[in-house]
C-alpha positions as CSV (number, residue, x, y, z in Angstrom):
1,X,0.0,0.0,0.0
2,X,1.0,3.6,-0.6
3,X,0.6,6.8,1.4
4,X,-0.1,9.6,-1.0
5,X,0.9,12.8,0.7
6,X,-0.8,16.2,0.6
7,X,0.9,19.3,2.0
8,X,0.2,23.0,2.0
9,X,2.2,26.2,2.8
10,X,-1.1,28.0,3.7
11,X,-2.0,28.7,7.3
12,X,-4.8,26.5,8.7
13,X,-6.4,27.0,12.2
14,X,-3.8,29.6,12.9
15,X,-0.9,27.3,12.3
16,X,1.8,27.6,9.6
17,X,3.6,24.3,9.5
18,X,6.7,24.2,7.3
19,X,6.3,21.9,4.3
20,X,9.5,19.9,5.2
21,X,8.0,19.3,8.7
22,X,4.7,18.1,7.1
23,X,6.7,15.8,4.8
24,X,8.8,14.5,7.6
25,X,5.7,13.5,9.7
26,X,4.1,11.8,6.7
27,X,7.3,10.0,5.9
28,X,7.6,8.7,9.5
29,X,4.0,7.5,9.5
30,X,4.6,5.7,6.2
31,X,7.8,4.1,7.5
32,X,6.1,3.0,10.8
33,X,3.3,1.4,8.9
34,X,5.4,-0.1,6.2
35,X,3.8,2.0,3.5
36,X,5.4,3.4,0.3
37,X,5.5,7.2,0.7
38,X,4.7,9.1,-2.4
39,X,6.0,12.7,-2.2
40,X,3.2,15.2,-2.5
41,X,3.0,18.2,-4.8
42,X,2.8,21.5,-2.9
43,X,-0.6,23.0,-2.8
44,X,-1.0,26.5,-4.3
45,X,-1.0,29.4,-1.9
46,X,-4.2,30.8,-3.2
47,X,-7.1,30.8,-0.7
48,X,-9.7,28.1,-1.3
49,X,-7.5,26.4,-4.0
50,X,-7.4,22.7,-3.7
51,X,-6.0,21.8,-7.1
52,X,-3.1,19.7,-5.7
53,X,-5.5,17.9,-3.3
54,X,-7.6,16.8,-6.2
55,X,-4.4,15.9,-8.2
56,X,-3.4,13.7,-5.2
57,X,-6.8,12.1,-5.1
58,X,-6.5,11.2,-8.9
59,X,-3.3,9.3,-8.2
60,X,-4.9,7.1,-5.5
61,X,-5.2,3.4,-6.3
62,X,-7.3,0.9,-4.4
63,X,-6.4,0.7,-0.7
64,X,-4.0,3.6,-0.8
65,X,-4.1,6.2,2.0
66,X,-4.3,9.9,1.5
67,X,-2.0,11.3,4.2
68,X,-2.4,14.9,5.3
69,X,-0.9,16.8,8.2
70,X,-4.2,18.0,9.6
71,X,-7.9,17.7,8.9
72,X,-8.0,21.5,9.0
73,X,-6.2,21.4,5.6
74,X,-9.4,20.0,4.0
75,X,-11.8,22.3,2.2
76,X,-14.3,24.1,4.4
77,X,-16.8,24.3,1.5
78,X,-19.2,21.3,2.1
79,X,-19.5,20.5,-1.6
80,X,-15.8,20.3,-2.1
81,X,-15.4,18.3,1.1
82,X,-18.1,15.9,0.0
83,X,-16.3,15.5,-3.3
84,X,-13.1,14.6,-1.5
85,X,-14.7,11.9,0.7
86,X,-16.8,10.6,-2.2
87,X,-13.6,10.2,-4.3
88,X,-11.8,8.4,-1.5
89,X,-14.8,6.1,-0.9
90,X,-15.2,5.4,-4.6
91,X,-11.6,4.3,-5.0
92,X,-11.8,2.2,-1.8
93,X,-9.1,4.2,-0.1
94,X,-8.8,6.0,3.2
95,X,-7.5,9.3,4.6
96,X,-5.2,9.7,7.6
97,X,-4.6,13.0,9.5
98,X,-1.2,13.0,11.3
99,X,-1.9,15.8,13.8
100,X,-5.3,14.4,14.9
101,X,-4.0,10.7,14.7
102,X,-7.2,9.7,12.9
């Protein structure tokens, strides 16, 4: 199985986590769970832009895991968020949020 990473340089919930730190946490999670870590593309800085999130979703294969640093990085717009979860479910994948350990 693979861990497909998703990182952003934007602030979320008042936090600005450096991208290398996000990658490091995702890489350690992958290593601890014997997953192949796929380096993520960096999300664009524009507010409410989730182009790289949807690019990461497109690369998911069955049973892969979308790994993100925090659930707060997900879209706040309910339609976009529903699209994310529908996509994950349709591909029989899952999502893991490092900060929330869920």
